[in-house]
matplotlib code that plots the C-alpha trace (Angstrom):
import matplotlib.pyplot as plt

x = [0.0, 1.2, 2.0, -0.7, -0.6, 1.7, 4.8, 6.4, 6.4, 8.0, 11.2, 12.7, 12.3, 13.9, 16.7, 17.3, 17.4, 19.9, 22.2, 22.5, 24.3, 26.5, 27.4, 28.2, 30.4, 32.3, 32.8, 34.2, 36.6, 37.7, 38.2, 40.4, 42.4, 42.9, 44.4, 47.8, 48.9, 50.3, 50.1, 49.7, 48.2, 46.1, 42.4, 40.3, 37.2, 34.6, 34.0, 37.1, 36.3, 37.0, 36.4, 39.5, 41.7, 43.5, 46.7, 45.1, 43.8, 47.3, 48.7, 46.1, 47.1, 50.8, 49.9, 47.8, 50.8, 53.1, 50.6, 50.3, 54.0, 54.4, 51.9, 52.7, 49.0, 48.4, 44.8, 45.5, 48.3, 45.9, 43.6, 46.6, 47.8, 44.3, 44.1, 47.5, 46.6, 43.4, 45.2, 46.9, 50.3, 52.1, 55.8, 56.7, 59.5, 60.6, 62.8, 63.7, 67.0, 69.1, 70.8, 72.9, 76.1, 75.2, 77.2, 76.8, 74.1, 71.5, 68.3, 64.7, 62.6, 58.9, 56.4, 54.0, 50.9, 52.8, 55.4, 52.6, 50.9, 54.2, 54.6, 51.0, 52.0, 55.0, 52.8, 50.2, 52.7, 51.2, 47.6, 45.7, 42.7, 44.7, 46.7, 43.5, 42.3, 45.6, 45.3, 41.7, 42.7, 45.5, 43.2, 40.8, 43.4, 43.4, 39.9, 38.5, 41.5, 40.8, 42.2, 45.8, 48.2, 51.6, 54.6, 58.1, 61.0, 64.4, 67.3, 68.0, 71.5, 72.0, 71.5, 70.0, 66.9, 65.0, 63.0, 60.3, 58.5, 54.8, 52.3, 48.8, 45.4, 43.6, 40.4, 41.7, 43.1, 46.7, 47.6, 51.2, 52.3, 55.9, 57.1, 60.7, 62.1, 64.6, 64.4, 66.0, 63.9, 62.3, 60.2, 57.7, 57.3, 55.4, 55.9, 53.9, 55.5, 55.9, 58.0, 55.2, 55.0, 51.5, 51.8, 54.2, 54.4, 57.2, 55.8, 58.7, 56.2, 57.2, 54.5, 53.9, 50.9, 49.8, 46.7, 46.7, 43.8, 45.3, 43.3, 44.9, 46.9, 50.5, 53.8, 54.6, 57.9, 57.7, 60.5, 61.5, 64.2, 66.4, 67.7, 69.4, 72.9, 72.1, 70.4, 67.0, 64.7, 61.6, 58.5, 56.4, 52.8, 50.4, 47.0]
y = [0.0, 3.5, 5.8, 8.3, 11.9, 11.0, 10.7, 7.9, 9.7, 12.8, 10.9, 10.5, 14.2, 15.2, 12.7, 14.2, 17.8, 16.9, 14.6, 16.3, 19.4, 17.1, 14.9, 18.1, 19.4, 16.1, 15.9, 19.5, 18.7, 15.5, 17.4, 20.0, 17.3, 15.4, 18.4, 17.9, 21.3, 22.5, 26.1, 29.1, 28.6, 31.8, 32.3, 35.4, 33.5, 35.5, 32.3, 32.9, 35.2, 38.8, 39.6, 41.4, 39.2, 40.2, 40.5, 42.9, 45.1, 45.1, 46.2, 48.9, 50.1, 50.1, 52.2, 54.6, 55.1, 55.8, 58.5, 60.0, 60.1, 61.9, 64.6, 64.5, 64.0, 63.0, 62.0, 59.8, 58.2, 57.4, 55.6, 53.7, 52.7, 51.4, 49.4, 47.8, 47.1, 45.4, 42.5, 39.9, 39.0, 35.7, 35.7, 33.4, 30.9, 30.2, 33.1, 31.7, 32.3, 35.2, 35.2, 38.0, 40.0, 42.1, 41.6, 42.9, 42.5, 44.5, 44.2, 44.6, 47.1, 46.2, 48.9, 48.4, 50.1, 51.6, 53.1, 54.6, 56.1, 57.6, 59.2, 60.6, 62.4, 63.9, 65.1, 66.6, 69.4, 69.8, 70.1, 69.0, 67.8, 65.5, 64.3, 63.4, 61.5, 59.5, 58.7, 57.5, 55.4, 53.8, 53.0, 51.3, 49.4, 45.6, 45.3, 43.9, 42.3, 40.1, 36.7, 37.3, 37.5, 35.9, 38.3, 37.2, 39.7, 39.6, 41.9, 41.9, 43.3, 45.5, 43.8, 40.7, 38.7, 37.3, 34.2, 32.4, 29.4, 28.8, 26.1, 27.3, 25.7, 26.1, 28.2, 30.3, 33.8, 34.3, 37.8, 39.0, 42.4, 43.6, 46.7, 48.0, 50.1, 52.2, 54.2, 51.6, 50.3, 46.9, 44.8, 42.1, 39.1, 35.8, 32.7, 29.5, 26.0, 26.0, 29.2, 31.5, 35.0, 35.3, 38.7, 41.6, 45.0, 47.1, 50.4, 50.9, 52.1, 51.6, 49.0, 46.5, 44.3, 41.2, 39.1, 35.7, 33.4, 29.9, 27.3, 24.3, 23.6, 24.1, 25.8, 29.5, 31.4, 34.9, 37.2, 40.5, 42.0, 44.8, 46.8, 49.4, 50.0, 49.6, 46.9, 47.1, 45.3, 43.8, 42.6, 40.1, 39.6, 37.0, 35.5]
z = [0.0, -0.7, 2.2, 3.2, 2.0, -0.9, 1.3, -0.7, -4.1, -2.5, -1.4, -4.9, -5.6, -2.3, -2.9, -6.4, -5.1, -2.4, -4.3, -7.7, -6.4, -4.2, -7.1, -9.2, -6.4, -6.1, -9.8, -9.8, -7.0, -8.7, -11.9, -10.2, -8.4, -11.7, -13.4, -14.9, -13.3, -16.6, -17.7, -15.4, -11.9, -12.0, -12.1, -12.5, -11.6, -9.6, -7.6, -5.6, -2.6, -3.2, 0.5, 2.1, 4.1, 7.4, 5.4, 3.0, 5.9, 7.3, 4.0, 3.8, 7.2, 6.1, 3.0, 5.0, 7.4, 4.4, 3.3, 6.8, 7.2, 3.9, 4.8, 8.6, 9.1, 12.7, 12.3, 9.3, 11.3, 14.2, 11.7, 10.3, 13.8, 14.7, 11.5, 12.2, 15.8, 14.8, 13.1, 15.2, 13.7, 13.9, 13.1, 10.2, 10.8, 7.2, 6.2, 2.8, 1.1, -0.1, -3.5, -5.0, -4.9, -1.9, 1.3, 4.9, 7.4, 9.2, 11.1, 9.7, 11.5, 11.0, 12.0, 14.9, 16.1, 19.1, 16.7, 14.6, 17.6, 18.6, 15.2, 15.4, 18.6, 16.9, 14.0, 16.5, 17.3, 20.8, 19.6, 22.8, 20.9, 18.7, 21.6, 23.4, 20.3, 20.3, 24.0, 23.5, 20.5, 22.3, 25.3, 23.0, 20.9, 20.6, 22.0, 18.7, 17.0, 14.0, 13.3, 12.2, 9.3, 9.1, 9.0, 8.0, 8.3, 6.6, 6.0, 2.3, 1.3, -1.8, -5.2, -3.6, -4.1, -1.2, -2.0, 0.1, -1.1, -0.1, -0.7, -1.4, -1.7, -5.0, -4.9, -2.0, -2.5, -1.7, -0.5, -0.3, 1.0, 1.3, 3.1, 3.1, 5.9, 3.9, 0.7, -1.5, -4.4, -4.0, -6.4, -5.5, -7.9, -7.5, -9.7, -9.8, -9.6, -13.4, -13.4, -14.6, -13.3, -11.8, -10.1, -9.7, -8.1, -9.5, -8.3, -5.9, -3.3, 0.3, 0.6, -2.2, -2.8, -4.8, -4.8, -6.6, -7.2, -7.7, -9.7, -8.1, -4.9, -5.5, -4.7, -5.3, -5.1, -3.6, -4.4, -2.8, -5.1, -3.7, -6.7, -4.6, -3.4, 0.3, 2.2, 3.6, 6.0, 4.4, 6.2, 4.1, 5.2, 4.0, 5.1]

ax = plt.figure().add_subplot(projection="3d")
ax.plot(x, y, z, "-o")
ax.set_aspect("equal")
plt.show()
């Protein structure tokens, strides 16, 4: 006998609605895993999240600090300090390798929220209102820190390339920022496992930025290239 109220005929339809998308998803994953990983590991697909990562927010804070320092703008520096302070940072342990003719050593000097607040006080030039804003911002700092970024620091001598290799999951955006702490020109370049250039920032800005959308899980080579005649500290941040 059939089930009352037509329950039995409904089951095949429910099964179909639930399983067809699942089967499609499994086939998509299987297809991605079965790729021969030839060509360039770079996608511009809108399916990969465009939402900003903690590393991107940290890079934005760095860039705003660069702007505030140029204009000696205390209020802009307060905002930059709060942005940097809102991201928890884990120090990277793989410092990569250095290749080039440059010699000599030094120490990288990555910026911190405390340092940016100190600069804001200098730019305030004794303005009591601005100083009060800085005190308030410092008192409120770190109360709503986001999940963190990874920061790796290295001193890169003149005419030297710093290379760090990273493995990345396909379908997840890879964000790389680099910030130098001297005036020497630095380039950022990223290559996939097949040696293809997938992103570069040759603007010679203080803070450099790249976002890569990998198609498949694979290895990437991150390069910070010091073209100058003096060494510089570089802080590399990633999500």
